C-alpha positions as CSV (number, residue, x, y, z in Angstrom):
1,X,3.6,11.2,9.4
2,X,2.4,14.0,11.6
3,X,-1.2,13.3,10.5
4,X,-0.9,9.6,11.6
5,X,0.7,10.6,14.9
6,X,-2.1,13.1,15.6
7,X,-4.8,10.5,15.0
8,X,-3.0,8.0,17.2
9,X,-2.6,10.5,20.1
10,X,-6.3,11.5,19.9
11,X,-7.4,7.9,19.8
12,X,-5.1,6.8,22.6
13,X,-6.4,9.7,24.8
14,X,-10.0,8.6,24.1
15,X,-9.1,5.0,24.9
16,X,-7.8,6.0,28.4
17,X,-10.9,8.0,29.1
18,X,-13.3,5.1,28.4
19,X,-11.2,2.2,29.7
20,X,-12.7,2.6,33.2
21,X,-16.3,2.1,32.1
22,X,-16.2,-0.3,29.2
23,X,-14.7,-3.7,28.4
24,X,-11.5,-2.8,26.6
25,X,-8.6,-4.9,25.4
26,X,-5.3,-4.5,23.5
27,X,-4.6,-6.8,20.6
28,X,-1.5,-7.6,18.6
29,X,-1.3,-9.9,15.6
30,X,-0.6,-10.4,11.9
31,X,-2.6,-10.7,8.7
32,X,-2.2,-12.1,5.2
33,X,-3.2,-9.4,2.7
34,X,-4.1,-9.7,-1.0
35,X,-3.6,-6.5,-2.9
36,X,-5.5,-6.0,-6.2
37,X,-7.4,-3.5,-8.3
38,X,-7.4,-1.7,-11.7
39,X,-4.2,0.3,-10.9
40,X,-2.3,-2.9,-9.8
41,X,-0.5,-4.7,-12.6
42,X,-0.2,-8.0,-10.8
43,X,-2.1,-8.9,-7.6
44,X,0.3,-9.2,-4.7
45,X,0.6,-10.9,-1.3
46,X,1.1,-8.4,1.5
47,X,2.1,-9.5,5.0
48,X,0.7,-7.2,7.7
49,X,1.5,-6.6,11.4
50,X,-1.0,-4.8,13.5
51,X,-1.6,-3.4,17.0
52,X,-5.1,-2.5,18.1
53,X,-7.2,-1.3,21.0
54,X,-10.8,-2.5,21.2
55,X,-13.6,-1.1,23.4
56,X,-16.6,-3.3,23.3
57,X,-19.7,-2.1,25.2
58,X,-21.5,-5.4,25.3
59,X,-23.8,-7.6,23.3
60,X,-26.1,-5.7,21.1
61,X,-24.4,-2.4,21.8
62,X,-21.9,-0.2,19.8
63,X,-18.2,-0.5,20.3
64,X,-15.1,1.0,18.6
65,X,-11.4,0.3,18.0
66,X,-8.2,1.8,16.8
67,X,-5.5,0.0,14.8
68,X,-2.0,0.8,13.7
69,X,-0.6,-1.5,11.0
70,X,2.5,-1.8,8.8
71,X,2.8,-3.7,5.5
72,X,5.2,-4.2,2.6
73,X,4.4,-5.5,-0.9
74,X,5.5,-5.2,-4.5
75,X,3.9,-4.6,-7.9
76,X,5.6,-5.4,-11.2
77,X,4.8,-5.2,-14.9
78,X,6.5,-5.7,-18.3
79,X,6.0,-4.0,-21.7
80,X,7.4,-5.1,-25.0
81,X,7.1,-3.5,-28.4
82,X,9.2,-3.6,-31.6
83,X,12.6,-2.2,-30.7
84,X,11.7,-1.6,-27.1
85,X,11.3,-3.7,-23.9
86,X,10.8,-2.5,-20.3
87,X,10.1,-4.0,-16.9
88,X,9.5,-2.3,-13.6
89,X,8.9,-3.0,-10.0
90,X,7.3,-0.8,-7.3
91,X,8.2,-1.7,-3.7
92,X,5.5,-0.3,-1.4
93,X,5.9,0.2,2.4
94,X,2.9,1.5,4.3
95,X,2.1,2.6,7.9
96,X,-1.6,3.1,8.5
97,X,-3.8,4.2,11.4
98,X,-7.6,3.5,11.3
99,X,-10.5,4.0,13.5
100,X,-13.4,1.5,13.4
101,X,-16.9,1.3,14.7
102,X,-18.7,-1.9,15.6
103,X,-22.4,-1.1,15.2
104,X,-23.5,-4.5,16.4
105,X,-21.6,-6.6,18.9
106,X,-22.7,-10.2,19.1
107,X,-21.7,-13.0,21.4
108,X,-18.9,-14.4,19.2
109,X,-19.0,-12.4,15.9
110,X,-18.6,-8.6,15.6
111,X,-19.1,-6.7,12.4
112,X,-17.2,-3.4,11.9
113,X,-16.7,-0.4,9.6
114,X,-13.4,1.5,9.5
115,X,-11.7,4.6,8.1
116,X,-8.3,6.2,8.4
117,X,-5.1,7.3,6.7
118,X,-1.9,5.7,5.7
119,X,1.6,6.9,4.7
120,X,3.0,5.2,1.7
121,X,6.7,5.0,0.6
122,X,7.2,3.6,-2.9
123,X,10.6,2.7,-4.4
124,X,10.6,2.3,-8.2
125,X,13.1,0.2,-10.2
126,X,12.9,0.2,-14.0
127,X,14.9,-1.7,-16.6
128,X,14.8,-0.4,-20.2
129,X,16.2,-2.3,-23.2
130,X,16.4,-0.4,-26.5
131,X,19.2,-2.4,-28.1
132,X,17.0,-3.4,-31.0
133,X,15.7,0.1,-31.7
134,X,18.4,1.2,-34.3
135,X,17.8,-1.9,-36.4
136,X,14.0,-1.4,-36.1
137,X,14.5,2.2,-37.3
138,X,16.7,1.1,-40.2
139,X,20.1,2.1,-38.7
140,X,21.7,-1.1,-37.6
141,X,25.1,0.5,-37.5
142,X,24.1,2.4,-34.3
143,X,23.8,1.0,-30.8
144,X,21.3,2.4,-28.3
145,X,21.1,2.4,-24.5
146,X,18.5,4.0,-22.2
147,X,17.9,4.6,-18.6
148,X,14.7,5.5,-16.6
149,X,14.7,6.8,-13.0
150,X,11.5,7.4,-11.2
151,X,11.7,9.3,-7.9
152,X,8.3,8.8,-6.2
153,X,7.5,11.1,-3.3
154,X,6.0,9.7,-0.1
155,X,2.2,10.1,-0.1
156,X,-0.8,10.0,2.2
157,X,-3.8,7.9,1.3
158,X,-7.3,7.6,2.7
159,X,-8.6,4.2,3.8
160,X,-12.2,2.9,4.1
161,X,-13.5,-0.6,4.6
162,X,-15.3,-3.1,6.8
163,X,-15.2,-6.6,8.1
164,X,-16.0,-9.2,10.7
165,X,-14.2,-10.3,13.9
166,X,-14.8,-13.8,15.2
167,X,-13.6,-14.9,18.6
168,X,-11.9,-18.3,18.3
169,X,-11.1,-18.5,22.0
170,X,-11.0,-16.1,25.0
171,X,-7.9,-14.4,23.7
172,X,-7.7,-15.2,20.0
173,X,-9.7,-13.3,17.4
174,X,-9.9,-14.0,13.7
175,X,-10.2,-10.9,11.5
176,X,-11.6,-10.8,8.0
177,X,-12.0,-7.5,6.2
178,X,-11.8,-5.5,2.9
179,X,-10.1,-2.1,2.6
180,X,-10.0,0.3,-0.2
181,X,-7.1,2.8,-0.4
182,X,-7.4,6.2,-2.3
183,X,-3.8,7.0,-3.2
184,X,-2.2,9.4,-5.7
185,X,1.5,9.2,-6.4
186,X,3.7,12.1,-7.6
187,X,7.1,11.6,-9.1
188,X,10.0,13.1,-11.0
189,X,10.8,11.0,-14.1
190,X,14.2,11.1,-15.7
191,X,14.7,9.4,-19.0
192,X,18.0,9.3,-20.8
193,X,18.8,7.7,-24.2
194,X,22.2,7.5,-25.9
195,X,22.9,6.6,-29.5
196,X,26.4,5.5,-30.4
197,X,28.2,5.0,-33.8
198,X,31.6,3.3,-34.1
199,X,32.8,6.1,-36.5
200,X,30.9,9.2,-35.4
201,X,30.7,8.8,-31.7
202,X,27.8,9.2,-29.3
203,X,24.9,11.6,-28.9
204,X,22.4,11.5,-26.0
205,X,19.4,13.3,-24.7
206,X,17.8,13.5,-21.2
207,X,14.2,14.3,-20.5
208,X,12.9,15.2,-17.0
209,X,9.2,15.7,-16.2
210,X,6.9,15.7,-13.2
211,X,4.1,13.1,-13.3
212,X,1.0,12.1,-11.3
213,X,-0.6,8.7,-11.2
214,X,-3.6,7.1,-9.4
215,X,-2.5,4.2,-7.3
216,X,-5.9,3.3,-5.8
217,X,-6.1,-0.3,-4.7
218,X,-8.0,-2.9,-2.7
219,X,-6.8,-5.1,0.1
220,X,-8.5,-8.2,1.3
221,X,-7.1,-9.3,4.7
222,X,-7.4,-12.3,7.0
223,X,-5.6,-12.2,10.2
224,X,-5.2,-13.4,13.8
225,X,-5.1,-11.2,16.9
226,X,-4.1,-12.0,20.4
227,X,-6.1,-10.0,22.9
228,X,-4.9,-9.1,26.3
């Protein structure tokens, strides 16, 4: 969070410095995001809210902008093998700050490149079913239960991308862009399995380990900003 705040403070300070000499506007809006990629089990819809500051120097000149955005989306997957079934959901909440450059500013359409950082909070929920495991292993007189808890630490990711802004009217801008997020998640995984027998009682085992996974993903966004 400190990194995002620092970026925002520096950008806001710069915006005040140039506001007197360039055409500058604030913008607030929302976007519809589509999250996908090799590390995403199922592509997901991601609603986004954004606040931006745009400094456009004029037609044919270079401009720049800053944007703060928040989003929430989910990824889910299922796995089934003999004697074992599992399903899981990752609920992702993000707060991102990006700085963009508009190399070419045209009359109505503006192309831009962007980069920044985001803070990602991920809640994991897993459901494990091993009720068929004893029969599969040839011990149908046993019953089995299991539980998996994954505690994922908040993480900072890097964002790069680009897009186009088209003015639909004097105050309304349509934004269309693509963003790639470099993100690594670290977690503490706790897995517990218990075998029970009606005559001999129960026995269980708990395994705890640290794990790291790549959660890089892409986001395609289309949105509407109101500039004032």
